N, C-alpha and C positions, 0 to 999 in steps of 0.2 A: 504493500500500500504506500510505502514511503515514496517510491518513484512516481506513482500516480499523483500523489499530493504535490510533489515538486513540479511535475509537468503541468498540472492545472493551477498551481499556486493557490490552493484552497485550504481552508482550515480543516484539520483532520476530523473534527466533530461534524462538519457539514458534508464531507465526502460520502458517508454511508447513506445519507438522505438523498443526495443527488443520484447516486447509483440506483437506489431503490425506486426512485421516481421514474427513472429511465428504463427500468427492467433489466439492469445490468449488474455485473459483479466485478470484483477486483480482477478476476482472471479473464472474464469475457466482457469487454467493453469497447465502445467506439470513442476514441479520444476526440475526434473532430466533433462528434455529436455533443459530447459533454462540454467541450469548449464553447460550442454554439449556444447551448442552453445557458451557460454561465454569462455569456455576453448579453443574451436577451434579458436575463434577470437584472444585470447591472445597468442596462439601458432603460429599464422599466417597460420594455416591450411586452413582457409577460409578468404575471404575479406569482407564478409557482414553477418549480422544476418540471412537473408533469405537463403543464400547459406549454412550456418551452419545448419539451421533447416532442409533444404532439405536433406543434407548429413546425419543428425541424423535419419530422417525418413527412408531413404534408408537402413541404417544400422539396424534399428529396424525390418524392414521387410525382411532383407536379400537379397536386390536387389542392382543393380548397379545404382547409382545416375546419373552418366554421360550418361548412355544409355537412361534414362528416360528424362533427359534434352534435349538430341538430338532428341528424338522422338517427343517432344513437340514443338521444334523450328519451324517446318513448319507451325504450327497453327498461328504464329505471336503473340502469347500471351507472353508478356514479364514477366520475373521473378518478376518484381515490380508490375504487374497488380494484382488486387484483385481476378481475376479468376484463377490465376496461381496456388496458393497453394492448393485450393480444387481439381483442376484437377490433380496436382502432387500427392497428397495423394491417390486419388482414383486409379491412375495408379499404384502406389506402391502396393496397395492392389491386383489389378488384376494381376500384374506381379508375385507377391508372390504366387498367385493362379495358375500360369502356363502359362499365356498369355505372348506374347512378348510385349515389350514396345510400338512398333508401333501399334499392334493389340489393346492394352489397350487404347491408345489415340484415335484411330478411334472409338472404342466402346463407349467411354465417350462422344465424340463429337456427335455421331449419336443419343445418348440418350438425350443430352441437347437441340438439335434443336427443336424437337416437343414440349418439355416443354416450351421453350421460346415463341413459337408461340401461345400456348394455354394460357399462362399467360398474354400475351398482351391484351387479350380480357377482362380481369378483371381490373376494375378501381384501380388506385394506392392506394387509401386510404383503399380499401377493402383488397388488397394484403398485405399491411403493417400490418393490424389488424390480418389477418389470420396467417401470418408468425410469428408474435409476440406470439400469443396465442398457436398455434400448436407447434411451436418449443419449447417453455418453457414446455408445458405439456408432449410432447413426450420425450424430453431430460431428464426431471426429472424422468419419469417412467423407461426409459431404464437404466440410470445411477445408479438408486437405486439397480438394479440387479447386478451391477458390483462392489459394495462397497468392497467386499472382495479381489478383484484383485489388490492388491497394486502394484504400479509402472506402471500400464497400463492406468491410468486415462486419460492422454493426448491423447493416441492413441484411446481409447474408445470414447472420446468426438469428435475427428476428424471424426471417423468412423460414429458416430451417426449423426453428422451434414451432412455428405455426403448422408447418407441413407434417411434423412428427405427430402433433396432437390430432390433426385432421386424419392422418393415415391410420392411427391406432384403432378408430372405430371400424374401419374397413377390415383391418387385420383381424380384430376380435370377432367379427361377424362370420369369418370363414369357418365352415363346418369342421375342418380338420383342426383348426386352432381352438375352437370351442371344445371339441372332444379332448384335445390334449390338456387344455386348461382345467377341465373337469377332473380328469385323471390326476393331474398335478395337485389340485386342491384337496381331493379326497385322500391322497397319499402323503401329503406334506405334514410333518410334525416339526416341533422346534428342533428335535435332534437331526432332522433331515434337511434343515434349511441351508446348511453349508453346501450340501450336494446340489441343491437347486441353483444356488449362486454359481457354482462351478460350471454347471451345464449351460447356463445362460451365457457365460463368458465365452465358452467354446463355440 
């Protein structure tokens, strides 16, 4: 964290709040985006880090931030909620691809509902283990192919996170995966948890 504090010239107490507002971490962050948000805050262009990052994302995708905020408002998801930023980013991507903001929000919500219903059937401890292993593996694989795209790391990471989440419901709906998950859940005990972890890594 010391290097990041020096690069941003920010108080160490403020850095965690900045990273959290932008959905980033010490290890995975977009330095240009963080600097842009800080500049917006200092100039008074925005009143919060989250607002600044949303504006930055909209600018990067060439879309209107205010239109997207207004399209999300009816969902009752607040800008401070953990679900807001992933939804906002994905809507930016859809709008940049030609959809209206309202269409993009509706599409995202219609996709997330079946996913949530299917995930509820999987025990929490299994979900956490799957999320940890699959996210780390998929992200490492995808990001390695973008190493030469300097300046796009933050956008690529956000895109990958969203695609991982979106893909999980399709994967878990596969009959073979459902059957395997059922067998896994029935046969998993605390004593066998290390075996599960090893098999997922392989």
